[in-house]
C-alpha positions in Angstrom: 33.2 20.5 -19.8 30.6 17.7 -19.9 29.1 16.8 -16.4 29.6 13.1 -16.0 28.0 13.1 -12.5 25.6 10.2 -12.1 22.6 10.7 -9.8 22.3 7.3 -8.0 18.8 5.9 -7.7 18.2 5.3 -4.0 16.2 2.1 -3.5 14.5 1.0 -0.2 13.4 -2.6 0.2 10.5 -3.9 2.3 9.9 -7.7 2.2 9.4 -10.1 5.1 11.7 -12.7 3.5 15.3 -12.0 4.4 16.6 -14.2 1.6 14.6 -12.1 -0.9 16.0 -8.9 0.7 19.5 -10.3 0.4 19.1 -11.3 -3.3 17.5 -7.9 -4.3 20.3 -6.0 -2.5 23.0 -8.0 -4.3 21.2 -7.4 -7.6 20.6 -3.7 -7.2 24.0 -2.9 -5.7 25.7 -4.6 -8.6 24.5 -1.6 -10.6 26.4 1.0 -8.6 26.7 3.9 -9.2 23.5 3.8 -11.2 21.4 2.6 -8.3 22.0 1.2 -4.8 20.0 -0.1 -1.8 19.8 2.5 1.1 17.8 0.4 3.5 16.1 -3.0 3.8 13.3 -3.9 6.2 11.0 -6.8 6.9 7.9 -4.7 7.8 6.4 -1.3 7.2 6.4 -0.6 10.9 10.2 -1.1 10.9 10.7 1.0 7.8 8.4 3.9 8.5 10.6 5.6 11.1 13.6 5.6 8.8 12.1 7.0 5.6 12.9 10.6 6.1 16.5 9.8 7.1 17.1 7.4 4.2 15.3 9.5 1.6 14.7 6.8 -1.0 13.7 7.5 -4.7 12.0 4.1 -5.2 10.5 1.7 -2.6 10.3 -1.9 -3.7 7.4 -3.2 -1.5 6.3 -6.8 -1.1 2.5 -7.1 -1.3 2.3 -9.8 1.5 4.2 -8.8 4.6 2.9 -11.5 7.0 0.9 -9.5 9.5 0.7 -6.5 7.2 -0.8 -6.2 3.7 1.2 -4.1 1.2 -2.0 -2.7 -0.4 -2.9 -1.2 3.0 0.7 0.1 3.4 0.7 2.0 0.1 -1.6 4.9 1.2 0.3 5.0 4.6 3.5 5.6 2.8 2.3 8.7 0.8 2.5 11.2 3.7 5.9 9.9 4.8 7.9 10.0 1.6 8.1 11.3 -2.0 9.5 7.9 -3.1 7.7 6.1 -6.0 6.3 2.7 -4.9 6.9 -0.4 -7.0 5.1 -3.6 -5.8 6.9 -6.9 -5.7 4.6 -10.0 -5.4 4.5 -13.7 -5.9 0.8 -13.5 -6.7 -0.6 -13.5 -10.3 -4.0 -12.1 -9.2 -4.6 -9.3 -11.8 -7.3 -7.7 -9.7 -4.9 -7.4 -6.8 -2.2 -5.9 -9.0 -4.7 -3.4 -10.4 -5.9 -2.4 -6.9 -2.3 -1.8 -5.9 -1.9 0.7 -8.7 -5.2 2.3 -7.9 -4.0 2.7 -4.3 -0.9 4.6 -5.5 1.8 2.2 -6.7 3.6 3.0 -9.9 3.7 -0.6 -11.1 3.8 -4.3 -10.2 6.6 -6.8 -10.5 6.3 -10.5 -10.1 9.0 -12.2 -8.1 9.7 -14.6 -11.0 10.5 -11.6 -13.3 14.1 -11.7 -14.6 16.8 -9.6 -12.9 17.0 -7.4 -16.0 13.2 -6.7 -15.8 13.4 -5.7 -12.2 16.3 -3.3 -12.8 14.6 -1.8 -15.8 11.4 -1.3 -13.9 13.2 0.5 -11.1 14.8 2.9 -13.7 11.5 3.6 -15.5 9.5 4.2 -12.3 12.3 6.5 -11.0 11.9 8.5 -14.3 8.2 9.0 -13.6 6.8 6.3 -15.8 4.3 3.7 -14.9 5.4 0.0 -15.1 2.4 -1.8 -16.6 1.1 -3.1 -19.9 -1.7 -1.5 -21.9 -4.3 -4.1 -20.8 -3.8 -3.2 -17.1 -3.8 0.5 -17.9 -7.2 0.1 -19.7 -8.7 -1.8 -16.8 -7.5 0.7 -14.2 -8.8 3.7 -16.2 -12.2 1.9 -16.6 -12.3 1.2 -12.8 -11.4 4.7 -11.8 -14.0 6.1 -14.2 -16.6 3.8 -12.7 -15.7 4.8 -9.1 -15.8 8.5 -10.0 -19.3 8.2 -11.5 -20.6 6.2 -8.6 -19.1 8.6 -6.1 -20.5 11.7 -7.8 -24.0 10.2 -7.7 -23.9 9.1 -4.1 -22.4 11.4 -1.4 -22.2 8.5 1.1 -20.2 6.5 -1.4 -17.6 9.2 -1.4 -17.1 8.9 2.3 -17.0 5.1 2.1 -14.5 5.2 -0.8 -12.2 7.3 1.4 -11.7 4.4 3.8 -8.5 2.4 3.2 -8.8 -1.4 2.9 -7.4 -1.7 6.4 -10.1 0.6 7.8 -12.8 -1.3 5.9 -11.6 -4.5 7.7 -11.7 -2.7 11.1 -15.2 -1.5 10.5 -16.3 -5.0 9.6 -14.6 -6.4 12.7 -16.1 -3.8 15.0 -19.6 -4.1 13.7 -20.1 -7.9 13.3 -19.4 -8.9 16.9 -22.2 -7.6 19.2 -20.8 -6.8 22.7 -17.2 -7.2 21.7 -14.8 -4.9 23.7 -12.1 -2.8 22.1 -9.6 -5.3 23.6 -11.4 -8.2 21.9 -11.4 -6.5 18.5 -7.8 -5.4 18.8 -6.7 -9.0 19.6 -8.7 -10.3 16.5 -6.9 -7.7 14.3 -3.5 -8.3 15.9 -3.1 -4.7 16.8 -2.8 -2.8 20.1 -5.8 -1.0 21.6 -4.2 2.4 21.0 -3.7 1.5 17.4 -7.3 0.5 17.1 -8.4 3.7 18.7 -6.3 5.7 16.2 -7.9 3.8 13.3 -11.4 4.4 14.7 -10.7 8.1 15.1 -9.8 8.3 11.4 -12.9 6.2 10.4 -15.2 8.4 12.5 -13.8 11.6 10.8 -14.1 10.2 7.3 -17.7 8.9 7.9 -18.7 12.0 10.0 -19.6 9.8 13.0 -18.8 10.2 16.7 -18.9 6.7 18.3 -19.2 3.0 17.9 -23.0 3.0 18.1 -23.3 5.4 15.2 -20.7 3.3 13.3 -22.7 0.1 13.9 -25.8 1.7 12.5 -24.0 3.2 9.5 -22.2 -0.1 8.7 -25.4 -2.0 8.7 -27.2 0.6 6.5 -24.4 0.6 3.9 -23.3 -3.1 4.0 -19.9 -2.4 5.6 -20.4 -5.2 8.0 -20.3 -7.7 5.2 -17.5 -9.2 3.1 -16.8 -6.9 0.1 
């Protein structure tokens, strides 16, 4: 007897525009039982605590979440879920798109893409394929090769490359304001002081430092206090 059971693709949506969430949910749920939305959230913070419970196969993630940046969220999702990440964006910035894939996304969709394209991308990514054209693939391979070569020739570069974009922003904020307190920096970054301390602990571990004075010196030596 032929097994006609269909394994439904479980899709989780993260977008700070509720109208976009509504439209995507209607589109994806119209494909039941092939795929369905198992959760929709307006921020990563809101979604993170539900990932293990909802167990999505694919996460459709907006690159601009208001107070959060999707490109910073990508590496934070990795330890929380096995889901494949597909970026959704209104931006046409090719460099931004490439960096999202380098950070761990399986592809990038533009919000103006057709419904058919969005549905096909979800299917392909769920199957383990990358959703990108050959030009983007070539640029990404070249960039990864360049970074690998630079890292191998410079041990400090390896440490710096391990920082997430969010951590780079925190290093810059901490090391460009002489005398700023932790509270001052936290307010500037729109995070709590405890969140800032957690980020700094991660930064110290990656750079093999122990305190803000050492971080200040390291940042000025390696240009981390400047715009990248």
